[in-house]
C-alpha positions as CSV (number, residue, x, y, z in Angstrom):
1,M,-103.3,1.9,7.3
2,T,-104.7,4.6,4.7
3,V,-101.6,4.8,2.9
4,R,-99.4,2.8,0.8
5,I,-95.4,4.0,0.9
6,R,-93.2,2.1,-1.7
7,K,-89.3,2.9,-2.2
8,T,-87.5,2.6,-5.3
9,C,-83.7,3.2,-5.7
10,D,-81.2,3.8,-8.3
11,S,-77.4,4.5,-7.9
12,D,-78.3,8.0,-7.2
13,Q,-82.0,8.8,-6.2
14,T,-84.4,7.1,-4.0
15,V,-88.0,7.6,-4.9
16,L,-90.6,7.4,-2.2
17,W,-94.2,6.6,-3.8
18,V,-97.0,7.7,-1.5
19,D,-100.3,6.2,-2.5
20,G,-103.9,6.8,-1.0
21,Y,-104.6,9.0,2.1
22,L,-101.7,10.3,4.2
23,T,-102.7,10.7,7.8
24,V,-101.6,11.2,11.3
25,E,-101.2,7.6,11.6
26,D,-99.0,7.2,8.6
27,V,-96.5,10.2,9.1
28,G,-94.3,8.0,11.2
29,E,-93.9,5.3,8.5
30,L,-93.0,8.0,5.9
31,D,-90.5,9.8,8.0
32,R,-88.4,6.4,8.6
33,E,-88.6,5.5,4.9
34,Y,-87.2,9.1,4.2
35,R,-84.6,8.9,6.9
36,S,-83.4,5.6,5.4
37,A,-83.3,6.7,1.8
38,Q,-79.8,6.9,0.1
39,G,-79.0,10.0,-2.2
40,S,-81.3,12.6,-3.4
41,I,-84.9,11.8,-2.5
42,A,-87.8,12.4,-4.8
43,L,-91.6,11.9,-3.3
44,E,-93.8,10.7,-6.3
45,L,-97.5,11.9,-5.4
46,T,-99.3,10.9,-8.5
47,N,-101.5,8.4,-6.6
48,L,-101.8,10.5,-3.2
49,L,-105.4,11.3,-3.0
50,S,-105.5,13.5,0.1
51,A,-103.7,14.2,3.4
52,D,-104.8,15.4,6.6
53,S,-103.2,18.1,8.6
54,A,-100.4,16.1,10.3
55,G,-100.0,14.5,6.6
56,T,-99.6,17.9,4.9
57,E,-97.3,19.3,7.5
58,C,-94.9,16.2,6.8
59,L,-94.8,16.5,3.3
60,R,-94.1,20.4,3.5
61,E,-91.3,19.5,5.8
62,L,-89.7,17.1,3.7
63,I,-90.0,19.6,0.9
64,S,-88.5,22.3,3.1
65,L,-85.3,19.7,3.4
66,G,-85.0,19.8,-0.6
67,T,-87.0,16.7,-1.3
68,E,-88.1,16.8,-4.9
69,I,-92.0,16.5,-5.5
70,R,-93.3,14.7,-8.5
71,G,-96.9,14.0,-9.8
72,D,-98.8,16.3,-7.4
73,S,-102.2,17.0,-8.6
74,P,-103.7,20.5,-8.5
75,Y,-105.5,19.5,-5.5
76,I,-102.3,18.0,-3.5
77,A,-100.5,21.2,-4.5
78,L,-103.0,23.5,-3.1
79,L,-102.8,21.5,0.2
80,L,-99.1,22.0,0.2
81,E,-99.0,25.8,-0.2
82,K,-97.8,27.5,2.8
83,K,-100.4,29.4,4.7
84,P,-99.8,32.9,5.6
């Protein structure tokens, strides 16, 4: 496993902390955590170092569903830009 996904919850929001390297092997775990979340959802990406193409596509999909992004570095922001 190359990533650590932690979940914190309060009364109206779930925050998924994604730390490390998000790869194709980890997308299923992130998807399961997302689907089990309550209320609005935020992804905390402060400690996300990189993502492969499957990880990047998963994050883009979650963003398209209205997930809030927090703490993304300039590098991660570039990875998440949609390709023309």
